[in-house]
N, C-alpha and C positions, 0 to 999 in steps of 0.2 A: 541473507548473506550480504555483508557490506564490502564493497570493492574499494580498495584504498590504493592511492598512489603516494609514494614517499619521495620528496625532492629535497636533497641536501647535498652540498658540495663536499662535505667531509665524509670519507668512506666509513670510518668507525661510527660516526653518528647515524649515518644511513643504515648501516648493518644492525645497529642496536635497535632502531625503530622497527626495522623489518622483523627482528627477533621478537620484540615485544608484541607486535601485531599478530604474528603467526601463532603465538601462544594463546591468543584470545579466541574463544569460540565464535563462530559466525562471521569471521573476518577473512578476507582474501586479499593478498597483496597483488594488485593488478599491474604494477610497474614501479620502476624507480628512475630517478633522474639526478644528475650531478651538476646541472646548470639551469639557468633560467630558460633558454631556448629548448633544452631537452625536456624540461618540465611542461612547457606548452605542448610540444609534440606528444608527450606521454599522456597528458590529460585529454587531449583531443582524440587520441587513438583509443585509449582504454575506457573513456566515459565513466570514470569512477564516481562513487557516491561521496567519497571523502578524500581530502588531500592534506597530508602533513607537509607543510611548505616552509622551508628555511627562508629567512628574510635576506640574508647576505649570501649571494651566489654569484659566480662569474657570469658575465654575459648580460645579465639583468637581475635585479633583485625581485623578491616575492611580490612587491607591489606592482612592478612592471609586468610580471606574469599575469596577475589578475586583470590589469589594464588591457593587456593584449587579448585575453580570452573574453573579458567583459564581466562586470560584477554580476549581472543577471544570469549569465551562463556558467559562471564559476561554480564547481561543486562546493559542498560544505568544506570549510577550510579551518585547520588548526595551524597557527603559525608556530614555528620552532626557531628560537634565536638565543644568542648569548647577550643580547642587548635589550634593556627594558624601556628605552626611550621611545620605541615605536608602538607601544601598547595602545595608546589612544587612536592612532592612525589605523592600527589593525582592526579595531572594532568599527571604525568608520567605513571600512570596506566589508563589513558583515562577517568578520572572522568569528568562529564559534568559541575559540579559546586561544590562549597565548602561553605556550610552554617555554619557560625560561631555562636555558641550559646552565648548569647540569640539572636534570630533573630525575626523580626516582620513579620506580614502577607505580607507586601509589598515585603520584601526580599524573602520570601518563594514563592510568586507568580511569582517573576522574575525568580527564579530557575526553577519552573514548566514550565513557558513559554519557557525557553531555551530548556528544555527537550522535550516539544511538538514539537518545530521546528526541533530538531534533529531527533525525531522519524518519523516525516512526511517526512523529506528528505530521511531517510532510507527506508521507505515504498515505496516512489516514485521510488527510485533507484532499489529496489528489484522487483517492478512490471515491470519497464522498462526492467530489465535484463531478467526476466522470459518471458515477451512478445517477446523480441528479440530472445531468445532461441526457443520459439514456432515458430516464423517466419522463423528462420534458418532451423528448422527441417522440416517444411512444413507438409502437410497432404496428404495422398493418396486420389486420386480421380479417378473415372472411366473415361476413355477416350471416346471421341466422343459423349458425351451427348449434346443435343441441346434443346433450349427452343423455343416453338411456340409462336410468338408474332403477334396478330392481331391488326392492327391499320390503320385507313384511307382507308378501303377497300382493304388492302394488308395483306398478310400473310408472315411474315419473320421468318427465322430460325436463331437463335443466339446460337453460341457455348457457353455453360456455362463457359468454361475455359477462354473465351475471355472477360468476364464481369469484369470491374474494380471496379465499385461501383454502388449502387442503392439508389435512394432517393424517399420516398413516397410523393405523391401529392394527398391528398384526397383519392378517390377510385381508384387511379392509382399509378403506380410506373414508375419512369423514370430511364431507364437502360443505363448506360454509358459503352460502350464497344469499346475501342480504339477511333477512330474518329466518330464512329456511336453512335447515341442517339436514343433510342426507348421508346415510351410511351405505356404502357400496362395496361389494366384494370385488376387490381389484388391488393389484400392487401399485405402488407409487409410480414405478417406471412404466407400467402398462397404461396408467391414467395419463401420464405426461404425453405418451405417444398419441393418445386419443384426442386430448384437448389442445395439443400444440406446444412444443417446447419454445417456440418463438415468442409466446406471449406470457409464459409463466417461468419463473426461475426459482431454483431451490435455495432456501436460506438456512436449511437444517437438514440433517439426514432424513427426518421424517416429516418435513414441512415444505410446501411450496406456496408462492403467492402470485396473484395476478398482478403483473407489472403496472397495469393501469389503476390499481387500487392503492398503490403506495403513495402516501402523502409526503413523508419525510423520513430521514434517518436521524436517530439520536445517538450521539457518541457517548458511551458510558465509560466508566473507569476501566483501566487495564486494556484499552484498545478495543473493547467490545462495542457492538452496535445493537440498537433496537430499531426494527422496522415498524413505522407507524402507518396504519392504513387510513383511508379516508373516513371510516366510521369510528376512528379512535382506537381500534384494536392495536395492541402493541405485541410484537412477536420478536423473539430473540434471533439475531443473525449469528450463527455459530462461526467461530474463527476459521474452521476448516473451509466452509463455503465462502467466507469472506475472502480468503486468499485465492480460492478458485475463481471467484467472480472478478477479483482484481486482475488475475492473469488473463481472463477473457476480455475484459475491457481494455487492457493495455496491449492486447494482441500477442501475449506471451504463450 
């Protein structure tokens, strides 16, 4: 969901933008403003992802709004104005787009699509950075813990810290630990309880990895990721668990 603030001193222009935005999927209008000071208050209160900001408003113009909030703290911004002479300056303050009034639905949708792509890239980068920090920091784990694995008439003891990753296979789990592979009759949830959810995380409905074995993340097309382990193994990070992990890392 993209949270948007609309700031425009003309009621009809403001209402039209709100109407266009509410017709788009995945968009929530978090607030509106009719002047520069109102825009500042609304942006600070609503913490939107995106702002449609009129350049010419009473009290202060759009540039003064950005100056007051700070370029680095300002949400992604699409300028809306009837004047084209400010275009260069708009992009100097990192505006995503510049809507020149009057504009049609198609031009509006083009600006919104650009904003969506920008926000998605930002979210992916933020998630990758937070996950990288989590991986760098590591997590404490008790030493010497072992897992009892019964298979084929044999009983094996597997050091939990030696496990690289695990994949579910029906009523069994296949445990990959270095060059050893063990098949154990256990559910994934049951195994996680045994080996410790604080050191393993789920990257797929049927797959978990040891957080200490993760070397890097590769960002693939369409916003997908691959988890690369220290031995070179590449495992897909499903979008479902990517979002869940992002919520966990951001405290959502």
